[in-house]
C-alpha positions as CSV (number, residue, x, y, z in Angstrom):
1,X,-6.0,3.5,17.6
2,X,-3.1,1.1,17.3
3,X,-3.0,-2.1,15.3
4,X,-0.7,-3.5,17.9
5,X,-3.1,-3.2,20.8
6,X,-2.7,-5.2,24.0
7,X,-6.5,-5.3,24.5
8,X,-8.2,-8.1,22.7
9,X,-11.8,-9.2,22.4
10,X,-13.2,-12.6,21.5
11,X,-15.3,-12.9,18.3
12,X,-17.2,-16.1,17.6
13,X,-18.1,-17.3,14.1
14,X,-20.2,-20.2,12.9
15,X,-18.8,-22.2,10.0
16,X,-20.0,-25.4,8.4
17,X,-18.5,-28.4,10.0
18,X,-16.7,-29.5,6.9
19,X,-14.8,-26.3,6.8
20,X,-13.7,-26.7,10.4
21,X,-12.6,-30.3,9.7
22,X,-10.5,-29.3,6.7
23,X,-8.9,-26.5,8.7
24,X,-8.1,-28.9,11.5
25,X,-6.8,-31.5,9.1
26,X,-4.2,-29.1,7.7
27,X,-3.5,-27.5,11.1
28,X,-4.5,-24.1,9.9
29,X,-4.2,-21.3,12.4
30,X,-7.8,-20.0,12.3
31,X,-7.2,-17.2,14.7
32,X,-4.3,-15.8,12.7
33,X,-6.2,-16.0,9.4
34,X,-9.3,-14.2,10.8
35,X,-7.1,-11.5,12.4
36,X,-5.3,-10.9,9.1
37,X,-8.6,-10.8,7.1
38,X,-10.2,-8.4,9.6
39,X,-7.2,-6.2,9.6
40,X,-7.1,-6.1,5.8
41,X,-10.8,-5.2,5.6
42,X,-10.4,-2.5,8.2
43,X,-7.5,-1.0,6.3
44,X,-9.5,-1.1,3.1
45,X,-12.4,0.7,4.7
46,X,-10.1,3.3,6.2
47,X,-8.4,3.9,2.9
48,X,-11.7,4.4,1.1
49,X,-12.7,7.0,3.7
50,X,-9.4,8.8,3.3
51,X,-9.8,8.8,-0.5
52,X,-13.3,10.3,-0.1
53,X,-11.8,13.0,2.1
54,X,-9.0,13.7,-0.3
55,X,-11.5,14.0,-3.2
56,X,-13.4,16.6,-1.1
57,X,-10.2,18.5,-0.5
58,X,-9.1,18.2,-4.1
59,X,-12.4,19.6,-5.3
60,X,-12.2,22.5,-2.9
61,X,-8.6,23.3,-3.9
62,X,-9.3,22.8,-7.6
63,X,-5.8,21.3,-8.0
64,X,-4.5,18.3,-9.9
65,X,-3.1,15.3,-8.2
66,X,0.3,16.2,-9.4
67,X,0.1,19.6,-7.8
68,X,-1.0,18.1,-4.5
69,X,1.8,15.6,-4.6
70,X,4.4,18.3,-5.4
71,X,3.1,20.5,-2.5
72,X,3.3,17.5,-0.1
73,X,6.8,16.7,-1.2
74,X,7.9,20.3,-0.8
75,X,6.4,20.5,2.7
76,X,8.2,17.3,3.7
77,X,11.5,18.6,2.4
78,X,11.2,21.7,4.6
79,X,11.1,19.4,7.7
């Protein structure tokens, strides 16, 4: 899954007319804003899932965060 995908889909959203009028008045790029907001939300959700998985691993390993960081750094240094 790449964030820079060449495949796009269309999403429609209903907003109050006054919001659309203000966006148009200030020439706001609605498409860009929606893309950035959706991307941010997706990243937030994915990070939460990763944190949950890390917590599970941490509990199984019974290690402190500092120990895990140290092991990761050591492993990177070996590469």
